[in-house]
N, C-alpha and C positions, 0 to 999 in steps of 0.2 A: 599379654596381649594388648595390641595398641586398640584404643577406643573407635578406629575407624574400620577396622578388621571386625569386630564385635557389631558394629551398626551395620555393615555389609550382610554380614550373616543373619542377622534377626530381619532385615528387609527382605532378601533372598529367600529366607523361609517363609514369610507373611507371603508373598507373591506366588510362593509354591504351593502353599494351601489354598489361597484363593482360586489358582487354576485347578487344582485339583476338585474343589467344591463346585465350580462351573463345570467341569466335566461330568461330575457325577450326576449335576442335576441334568444337565442335557441328556446324559444317558437314560436317566429315569423319564425323562418326559418324552423321548423316543420310543422307548419300550412301551410306555402307557398307550401312546398315541398308536402302535402297532401291533400290540397285543391284544387279541379280542377274548375277553372274559365270556360271553355268550352271544349268541345271534339268534335270530327269529324274524318271525313276520306280524304284524299286526294291522287289522283290517278295521275300516272305518271311514268317517268323514272329515276331511282336513278343514280345519274351522281357520286356521290362521298360517301364515307363512311370512316372515319379514327377516329382512336383512339387518343385522346387527354387529357391532363390534367397534371398538375404539381403534385398534391397530389391525387385527385380522378379522375382516367380516365374514360371518357365516350366516347362514340362512337359519332361523329359529321358528319351529312350528309347533302345532297343535292337535292332534289327532283325537276325534272322540268316538267312543266305540261304546255300542249298546248292545248288550248280549241278547236281549228279547225287544221286540216293539213296546213301547211305553216304560222300559225302565231307565232308572236315572243313567244317564252315559258317563263312563270313566273317560278321562283325559288321559293321553299319553304324550308327554312333551318329548320333543325331538330336535336334533340339530343336523343340518346338511352342509357339508363341506363341499361338494361337487356341484358346481353350476348348472350342468346338463341334467343332473337329478332335480335339482331344484326346479328347473323349468318344466319337466316332467310333472311335478306336484302342482305348480302354479297352473298349469292347463287342465290339471283335474279338480280344481279347487270347487267344493260344493258336492262332487261325483264321489261314489264310495271307491274307495282307493285300497290297495294291497301296499304296504311300506315293507320292505326288508330292511332289518337294521342289524347294527353289531353295538354291543356294550364294550364301552372301555373303562374298567373301573381305576381309580387312582391319577385320572388326569389332573396335574398339579393347578391349574389357574382355568377361569372361565375364558382366558385368552382364545383358545382353541375351540371354544363352544360352552353354550352353559348347561347342556346337559351331559350326561355319559352315554347316551342312546344316539348313533350315530347313523342316518338313514344312506344305504348304499345302493338300493335300486328300489323305484315306484313304478307301479303299474295301475290303471284305472280297471275298474269292474263294472260289468255292465249288469 
């Protein structure tokens, strides 16, 4: 076999492996972002909401929940990808709010959000 043919096969095989690896990674990321592990609702006071990210900007927030008055509050860290939901939360800062979330386990990087809890709906409580 001629050296040129061997070289072309090796390069073709390497390119094929790279393409397969990229497709597998893209498929895994798509699945992690679209498959919901759990969903629920948390009620408390939004303490912080800020837009962060190097490439993909997401809203990152913190909700404090106190089970009974005077107890040490628990913090719930969350990510918001929808601009309309982020604006609803911004309007309710400092007020008691209910946040509906979806948990996405296994999202491969912080590129899509710093937490695995993605808020999909927010409503102020009176």
